[in-house]
C-alpha positions as CSV (number, residue, x, y, z in Angstrom):
1,M,-184.6,15.7,-21.1
2,K,-183.4,12.6,-22.2
3,F,-180.1,13.9,-24.3
4,L,-179.0,16.5,-21.2
5,A,-180.2,14.5,-18.3
6,L,-177.7,11.9,-19.7
7,F,-174.9,13.9,-18.6
8,A,-175.7,13.9,-14.9
9,V,-175.4,17.6,-14.8
10,P,-176.5,18.6,-11.4
11,F,-180.3,19.2,-12.2
12,A,-181.3,21.1,-9.3
13,L,-179.0,23.6,-11.5
14,V,-180.3,22.2,-15.0
15,C,-183.8,20.5,-14.2
16,A,-174.5,23.1,-28.0
17,L,-170.4,22.2,-37.3
18,G,-168.9,24.5,-39.2
19,D,-165.5,25.5,-40.5
20,P,-163.5,22.1,-41.3
21,V,-160.2,24.3,-40.8
22,L,-160.7,24.4,-36.8
23,S,-162.2,20.9,-36.5
24,A,-160.4,18.1,-34.7
25,P,-158.8,15.5,-37.2
26,V,-160.8,12.2,-37.9
27,P,-158.9,9.6,-37.6
28,K,-158.5,7.9,-41.2
29,H,-159.8,4.7,-39.8
30,L,-163.3,6.4,-39.9
31,M,-163.2,8.3,-43.0
32,K,-166.0,6.7,-44.7
33,G,-168.9,7.7,-46.8
34,E,-168.9,10.8,-48.6
35,D,-170.7,13.6,-46.3
36,P,-167.4,15.4,-45.0
37,E,-169.8,16.7,-41.9
38,L,-170.9,13.1,-41.3
39,Q,-167.1,12.1,-41.3
40,K,-166.1,14.7,-39.1
41,L,-168.4,13.5,-36.3
42,Q,-167.2,9.9,-36.5
43,G,-165.3,8.8,-33.4
44,E,-165.5,8.9,-29.5
45,W,-166.1,12.4,-28.0
46,N,-165.4,13.0,-24.0
47,L,-167.6,15.7,-22.5
48,T,-165.4,18.5,-20.8
49,A,-167.6,21.6,-20.5
50,V,-171.1,22.1,-19.8
51,S,-172.6,25.9,-19.8
52,L,-176.0,26.7,-18.6
53,G,-177.4,30.3,-18.8
54,G,-173.5,31.6,-19.9
55,A,-172.5,29.9,-16.5
56,E,-169.9,27.0,-16.7
57,I,-170.7,24.0,-14.3
58,D,-168.2,22.3,-12.4
59,M,-167.9,18.6,-14.3
60,S,-165.6,17.4,-11.8
61,R,-168.2,15.7,-9.8
62,H,-170.9,15.1,-12.1
63,N,-169.8,13.7,-14.9
64,A,-167.5,10.9,-14.9
65,G,-167.6,8.5,-18.0
66,S,-169.9,10.7,-19.7
67,G,-169.3,10.9,-23.5
68,L,-170.5,10.1,-27.2
69,E,-169.7,8.2,-30.1
70,V,-170.7,8.4,-33.4
71,R,-170.9,5.7,-35.3
72,G,-172.3,6.4,-39.3
73,D,-175.5,7.9,-38.4
74,T,-175.9,6.6,-35.1
75,L,-174.9,8.4,-31.5
76,I,-174.2,6.7,-28.6
77,V,-174.8,8.7,-25.6
78,T,-172.7,7.2,-22.4
79,A,-173.7,8.6,-18.8
80,G,-171.2,6.4,-16.7
81,Q,-172.6,8.2,-13.3
82,Q,-176.4,7.4,-14.1
83,N,-175.1,3.9,-15.3
84,Q,-177.0,4.7,-19.4
85,R,-176.3,4.4,-22.6
86,T,-178.8,6.2,-25.2
87,T,-178.4,5.0,-28.9
88,A,-180.4,7.1,-31.7
89,T,-180.4,7.1,-35.4
90,F,-179.5,10.6,-36.2
91,R,-179.6,12.9,-39.5
92,L,-177.6,16.1,-40.2
93,D,-179.3,19.2,-41.6
94,T,-176.1,21.4,-42.7
95,K,-178.2,23.5,-44.9
96,A,-180.2,24.7,-41.6
97,Q,-178.0,28.0,-39.6
98,P,-176.9,26.9,-37.3
99,A,-176.3,23.4,-38.6
100,R,-178.4,20.6,-36.8
101,I,-178.6,17.1,-35.3
102,T,-182.1,15.6,-35.0
103,W,-183.1,12.5,-34.1
104,Q,-186.8,11.1,-34.2
105,Q,-186.4,8.3,-31.2
106,A,-183.7,7.0,-28.8
107,R,-183.3,3.7,-27.3
108,V,-181.9,3.7,-23.5
109,T,-180.0,0.9,-21.9
110,D,-178.3,0.4,-18.2
111,L,-174.2,-0.2,-19.3
112,N,-175.1,-3.9,-19.3
113,G,-177.3,-3.6,-22.2
114,G,-180.8,-4.1,-20.0
115,P,-183.7,-1.9,-20.9
116,V,-184.6,1.4,-19.2
117,K,-187.7,3.1,-19.0
118,D,-187.4,6.6,-20.6
119,D,-190.8,7.9,-22.3
120,D,-188.7,11.2,-23.3
121,A,-186.7,8.5,-25.1
122,E,-189.6,8.3,-27.7
123,K,-189.7,12.2,-28.4
124,P,-187.4,14.0,-31.1
125,C,-184.1,15.8,-30.1
126,V,-182.7,18.6,-32.1
127,M,-179.2,20.3,-31.4
128,L,-177.6,22.5,-32.9
129,Y,-173.9,21.8,-33.4
130,K,-170.4,23.3,-34.7
131,F,-166.6,22.7,-34.8
132,E,-164.8,25.1,-32.4
133,A,-161.0,25.2,-32.0
134,G,-160.9,21.4,-32.3
135,K,-163.6,20.7,-30.2
136,L,-167.5,19.6,-30.6
137,V,-170.0,22.0,-29.4
138,L,-173.7,21.1,-29.0
139,A,-176.5,23.3,-27.9
140,A,-179.8,21.8,-26.7
141,R,-182.6,23.2,-24.7
142,S,-183.2,21.6,-21.1
143,G,-186.7,21.6,-21.3
144,N,-188.7,21.0,-25.0
145,Q,-185.6,19.2,-26.7
146,E,-188.1,18.7,-29.8
147,Q,-187.1,22.9,-30.4
148,A,-183.9,23.8,-31.8
149,P,-182.1,26.8,-29.9
150,R,-181.9,29.9,-31.8
151,G,-178.2,29.8,-31.7
152,F,-175.0,28.9,-29.2
153,D,-175.1,32.4,-26.8
154,N,-177.3,30.9,-24.5
155,K,-176.5,33.9,-22.3
156,D,-180.2,35.1,-23.4
157,E,-181.6,31.6,-23.5
158,P,-181.1,30.9,-20.0
159,E,-182.8,27.2,-20.8
160,V,-180.2,26.6,-23.3
161,V,-177.6,24.1,-22.2
162,L,-173.8,24.0,-24.1
163,L,-171.8,20.8,-24.1
164,T,-168.6,20.7,-25.1
165,F,-166.3,17.5,-26.5
166,T,-163.1,16.8,-26.9
167,R,-162.2,13.8,-29.6
168,V,-160.9,10.7,-28.0
169,Q,-157.3,10.3,-28.9
170,K,-156.5,6.7,-30.4
């Protein structure tokens, strides 16, 4: 649960890029490279909503300081409440429907850069991604993150967690 565990959703309850017209604007200083999908992901994002099995989870007490940052092909996930940061090199699969983000291995540290032992960090993680109304939505399985969910409708897949992020405005 390397990715989902970072967001400190109460795991008593938990043990989701498309149309460029609807996507959040990418700051001009981050628009580098040639892949438009990768360009849209660049920057900092705050976690603003979590849904498990179609039910929204109260974020007010559990996810202070949680977010992600995309720099080139590197994804940095910060979980302030858990004092952890995960860094992974990822690739996009925009030909898959829905589109996917995959990383093979991640490195987990505390917020001061000290190593954190995390056996799951050595396993691949596959998530679906899309932009919806200016927000980034990721879908991942709360158990086996090596297998992508079928889609973003997690009402029929109770183990699928949807994570919604809003771009940090600079």
